[in-house]
C-alpha positions in Angstrom: 76.8 92.5 142.5 79.9 92.9 144.8 81.7 89.7 145.8 81.4 88.6 149.4 84.4 89.5 151.5 85.2 85.9 152.2 85.2 85.0 148.5 88.5 85.0 146.6 88.6 88.1 144.4 89.1 87.6 140.7 92.5 88.4 139.1 92.2 90.9 136.3 94.1 89.9 133.2 96.5 92.5 131.8 95.7 91.5 128.3 92.0 92.2 128.9 92.9 95.6 130.6 95.0 96.5 127.6 92.0 95.9 125.3 89.7 97.8 127.7 92.1 100.9 127.7 92.3 100.7 123.9 88.5 100.9 123.5 88.2 103.7 126.1 90.8 105.8 124.3 89.5 105.2 120.7 85.8 105.0 121.4 85.6 102.0 119.0 85.7 98.3 119.4 86.9 97.9 115.8 89.7 100.4 116.1 90.8 98.9 119.4 90.8 95.4 117.8 93.3 96.7 115.3 95.5 98.1 118.0 95.6 94.9 120.1 95.8 92.7 117.0 92.5 90.8 117.7 89.3 90.4 115.9 86.3 92.6 117.0 84.5 89.5 118.2 87.4 88.4 120.4 87.6 92.0 121.8 83.8 91.8 122.6 84.3 88.5 124.4 87.2 90.0 126.5 85.0 92.9 127.6 82.1 90.6 128.4 84.4 88.5 130.6 85.7 91.6 132.3 82.2 92.9 133.1 81.2 89.5 134.4 84.3 89.4 136.7 83.5 92.9 138.1 79.7 92.5 138.1 79.5 95.9 136.5 79.0 97.4 133.1 82.1 99.4 132.0 80.8 100.6 128.6 77.6 102.1 127.3 77.1 101.0 123.7 74.8 101.9 120.9 75.0 101.7 117.1 77.2 104.8 116.8 79.3 105.2 119.9 81.0 103.6 122.8 81.2 105.5 126.1 82.5 104.6 129.6 80.1 104.2 132.5 81.0 105.7 135.8 82.4 102.3 136.8 84.3 102.3 133.6 85.9 105.7 134.3 87.1 104.4 137.7 88.4 101.2 136.2 90.3 103.1 133.5 92.5 104.9 136.1 93.4 101.5 137.7 93.9 99.8 134.3 96.4 102.5 133.2 98.4 102.2 136.5 98.5 98.4 136.3 99.7 98.4 132.7 102.3 101.0 133.5 103.6 98.9 136.5 103.7 95.9 134.2 105.8 97.7 131.5 108.1 99.0 134.2 108.6 95.4 135.6 109.2 94.0 132.1 111.7 96.7 131.2 113.5 96.2 134.5 114.0 92.4 134.4 113.3 90.7 131.1 113.5 93.3 128.3 116.1 92.6 125.6 118.9 95.1 126.0 118.5 96.7 122.6 119.5 100.3 122.3 119.6 102.6 119.3 117.9 104.9 116.8 115.9 103.6 113.8 115.1 105.8 110.8 111.7 104.7 109.5 110.0 106.0 106.3 106.3 105.7 105.5 103.8 107.2 103.0 101.4 109.8 104.3 98.3 107.6 104.3 99.8 104.8 106.3 101.9 107.2 108.4 98.8 108.9 109.6 96.4 105.9 110.0 98.5 102.9 110.9 101.8 103.9 112.4 100.7 105.8 115.6 99.2 102.7 117.3 102.0 100.5 116.1 104.8 102.9 117.3 103.0 103.5 120.6 103.0 99.8 121.3 106.6 99.4 120.1 107.7 102.2 122.5 106.1 100.3 125.4 108.0 97.1 124.6 111.3 98.6 123.4 111.7 101.8 125.5 115.5 102.1 124.7 114.9 102.3 120.9 114.1 105.7 119.4 112.2 105.7 116.1 112.6 108.8 113.9 109.8 108.8 111.2 110.0 110.4 107.8 106.7 110.9 105.9 107.0 111.2 102.1 106.0 109.8 98.8 107.1 106.2 98.2 109.4 107.2 95.3 111.2 109.6 97.5 111.4 107.1 100.4 112.9 104.6 98.0 115.6 107.1 97.1 116.3 107.8 100.7 116.8 104.1 101.3 119.2 103.9 98.4 121.1 106.8 99.9 121.2 105.1 103.3 119.2 108.0 104.8 116.6 105.5 106.1 117.0 102.2 107.8 113.6 100.8 107.0 110.6 102.0 105.0 107.0 101.1 104.2 106.4 101.6 100.4 103.3 101.5 98.2 104.0 99.9 94.8 102.2 98.7 91.7 102.8 95.1 90.4 105.7 96.2 88.2 107.4 98.7 90.6 108.1 96.6 93.7 111.6 97.4 95.0 114.1 94.6 94.9 114.4 92.8 98.2 111.1 94.3 99.5 108.6 92.0 101.2 104.9 92.4 100.7 102.8 93.3 103.8 99.5 93.3 102.0 97.9 93.5 98.6 94.7 95.5 98.2 92.4 96.4 95.3 92.4 100.1 94.3 88.8 101.3 93.8 87.1 104.6 92.9 85.8 106.4 95.9 83.0 108.9 95.8 80.9 110.8 98.3 77.8 108.8 99.4 74.9 110.2 97.4 77.3 112.3 95.3 77.2 113.0 91.6 80.8 113.8 90.7 81.2 110.5 88.8 78.4 111.5 86.4 80.1 114.6 85.2 81.9 115.1 81.9 84.8 115.3 81.8 85.2 113.1 84.9 86.6 115.2 87.8 89.3 113.2 89.6 91.4 113.9 92.7 95.0 112.6 92.5 98.2 112.3 94.4 101.4 113.7 93.0 103.6 111.9 90.5 105.1 108.6 91.7 102.0 107.4 93.5 101.0 103.8 92.7 97.3 104.6 93.1 97.5 107.6 90.7 99.4 105.5 88.1 96.9 102.7 88.2 93.9 105.0 88.0 95.2 107.0 85.0 96.2 103.8 83.2 92.6 102.5 83.7 91.0 105.7 82.4 93.3 105.6 79.4 92.5 102.1 78.5 88.8 102.8 78.9 89.1 106.0 76.8 87.4 108.0 79.5 87.8 111.8 79.3 88.8 113.3 82.7 90.3 116.4 84.3 92.3 116.7 87.4 90.0 118.8 89.6 92.0 118.4 92.9 95.6 117.4 93.7 97.0 116.7 97.1 99.9 114.6 98.6 97.9 114.0 101.8 94.9 111.7 102.5 93.2 114.5 104.4 93.1 116.5 101.1 91.9 113.6 99.1 89.1 113.0 101.6 88.0 116.6 101.5 87.8 116.5 97.7 85.7 113.3 97.8 83.3 114.3 100.6 82.7 117.7 99.1 81.7 115.9 95.8 84.3 117.9 93.9 85.8 114.8 92.5 86.2 111.0 92.8 89.6 109.5 93.7 91.4 106.2 93.6 91.8 104.6 97.1 92.7 101.2 98.5 89.5 99.3 99.2 90.7 99.0 102.8 90.5 102.7 103.2 86.8 102.9 102.4 84.9 104.4 105.3 81.1 104.5 105.9 80.8 108.0 104.4 82.4 106.9 101.1 81.0 104.7 98.4 82.8 102.4 96.0 82.2 103.1 92.4 82.9 100.7 89.5 81.8 99.4 86.1 78.1 99.8 87.1 78.8 103.5 87.4 80.7 103.7 84.1 84.1 103.6 85.7 86.9 101.1 84.8 88.4 98.7 87.2 91.8 99.9 88.4 93.6 96.8 89.7 95.7 96.2 92.8 98.6 97.7 94.6 101.0 96.3 97.2 102.3 97.7 100.5 105.8 96.5 101.0 108.5 96.6 103.7 112.1 97.5 102.6 114.9 97.0 105.1 118.5 98.1 104.7 121.0 95.3 104.1 122.8 94.0 107.3 120.2 95.8 109.5 121.2 95.9 113.2 119.0 94.5 115.9 117.0 97.7 116.6 115.9 97.9 112.9 115.0 94.2 112.9 112.9 94.7 116.1 111.0 97.5 114.3 110.5 95.3 111.2 109.2 92.4 113.3 106.7 94.7 115.0 105.4 96.1 111.7 105.0 92.5 110.4 103.0 91.5 113.4 100.9 94.6 113.1 99.9 93.9 109.5 99.3 90.3 110.3 96.7 91.6 112.8 95.2 93.9 110.3 94.9 91.0 107.9 92.9 89.1 110.4 90.4 92.0 110.5 90.1 92.1 106.7 92.7 94.8 106.1 90.2 97.5 107.1 91.5 101.0 107.7 89.4 104.1 108.2 90.4 107.5 106.8 
């Protein structure tokens, strides 16, 4: 219902519009919640409030998808313009005057799944800082840090391989991932898909198989999560993955399936000594992002 002309019009909150745009762009309340560092229930409440303010539905929702209504499409154009004007105002008057280039390293898995929304938001709040990203194995990223070729890096590490001075962002169990309804885990020798040497997930999985005396063969090898996912979904092999990466089309395998428990790994942040303000700004943003992921149970979808 439209508000009467003599009735004060409601003021739309930019924080709510930011959430609305995130849902519209991702098609998912859960993914948007990660992007805006809120819980899915908090995001749902924001959208409910927005729809009550406007007296219109902005999303069509079912068990599998989220789509904009015609009113939602119209609101999206306004929301993007309002958010852009807000960013312009902030940058003009109250933005910290921090300028520079930050060289950031990340493993492939987190570089593809986590960094894009984090860096997009960082660019909005720190438009004068350029971030150059290098995607590589953690062992190579650590060497680049030692050689001062990177200013800051996200690293995966086992319990015994955490770099000196690194701070832990999260700790997650490593589990065996198989295709839902698949049979790869029943074959002998066990077909496994692995990352290249130096990967904490690979080392933990092979140690577990060795301790269990389980015969295996490397049926697939890739340095990228897309390759690992392909191997799992095609039921060519099973693979060690962080529990937080388990999607709806993957199934967690364990002792009940004849597979040994692997253990945990840590995701850590390593910052160059005497880091300048631009590097510290990126570090603070990454910390805040992972604090938000922790509130949502550290769930990432590959």
